[in-house]
Phi, psi and omega in degrees: 000134175267134177265175183282139173252178183300319181297314181292325176303313181293322178297316179297317179298318179294319179300322182271002185052045186262118171255111186312131184268124177293322183294332178265003179064040185274088171238111191267131179284134180233014180255109184298321181296320179293319179301314180293324178296318179298316179296321177295317180298325178286348179070032181293131180236176183290354177261356187272142164262109186266140178249131175238134176252130179065058183294341179062235182271352168111009182302307181288327179302314181296321178295325178289322180296335177296330190245323191280160173294321175199163182229132172249122181244127180252117185230126183282333183273116185300323180299316180290320179298321180286327182283329189303314178298327179293315178298316180298318180297326180286342186248340186208153174273009178254015182299334179292348179273000183260132172241125180250131180241120180272091185203160175278122182301332181290339179252006181298135179240319181222162176228160182290345176211166182268108182289148181254338182219141179250129174225118187204146168261094190280138177303135187303319189283343181232018188298315182291310178302320180294314181301312181294321179298317181293319177298324181289314189268347184237077181296345179286342178293114182265335183195178177166177177223131175238144175259124184220171175304141188307315183291330176290319177301316180297322179290317181297322185267000186293152177249162182308151177067028171239156185290337179279342186292135180182212186302310180300318181301312185290317182292322176296323182293343175300322185256334193208160167273125186241133180222156173289146183228023174114165180262160179229132181291146174297337186291346182274359183252149166229126350292159181289126181286166178267007181230158177275156180238154175222162175261142176235129178253147177222151174229123182290146172222174180298138178286156181283001180181186181275182186290331177296317178294320180303316181297320177295315181299315181295325178294321179292319178300314180302317179293318184298331183251005177299321172226088196294344179276353179284146171294153184300323181297329177277318183298327184260006185299323182292333180284327188251006175084030177131159184290330179294317178294320178297319179298320179297317179297314181298317179297318179297328179278359179080026183241133177297118184296344181271358176289162173256164183304329184293350180271348189257142173268179185299326182290327176293319176296326177294321180298321178294313183299325182291341180262342186283000000 
């Protein structure tokens, strides 16, 4: 199978009268080797139903079709969604394994099949909300690799007591173990973005509780990092009716009330929520 190169990317864009949209994060990958590397890093096999968000002109889609049992691609831009099956048919005899859905990933509720692996070049401006939304609504996703802005990747994969650690790190950790999986050159994109990109890999694990607990935990996380330099007893005071009450809850949960949110892992936040 031949994948898309820089020349064909530009030809397709011209054919569609497509001027890449900054608001939709349209930076198209044109390096076949990088696309195949991403699919390998995600561990896509012939038993997988692969999900792609924002396939664009199809570079990564074609690499996924080489390996997966089938591919579901969710594309918000109707022009790109309509073109993708045509491009796939021109490049591979496996185009019948592709399903394209013209929808906003942030409002996605159901899919025609249960995907097992996520491989995506996520738009910079909505990468974290999309990633968390997919983990929430698609429990069948067992693993995957997403390409995101470098600083977002660092936040998603961050561990406690680091400056990158915060809301994205903790909320992603509710569903999965998240790690950095390497950097990506700006040169593989057209148009070339003004920011660096990195890969983030995830492996799903059992959540620490049900959805009711998750909502409580996420509310506490939001408060803890609203002013991240505040001690937890102060940061959570509005939730518990004062810093003394918050301190009592934290002490009961076995947590030093003078710590900041950046010191706690997801299980510590769960311990607080269970007492609140």
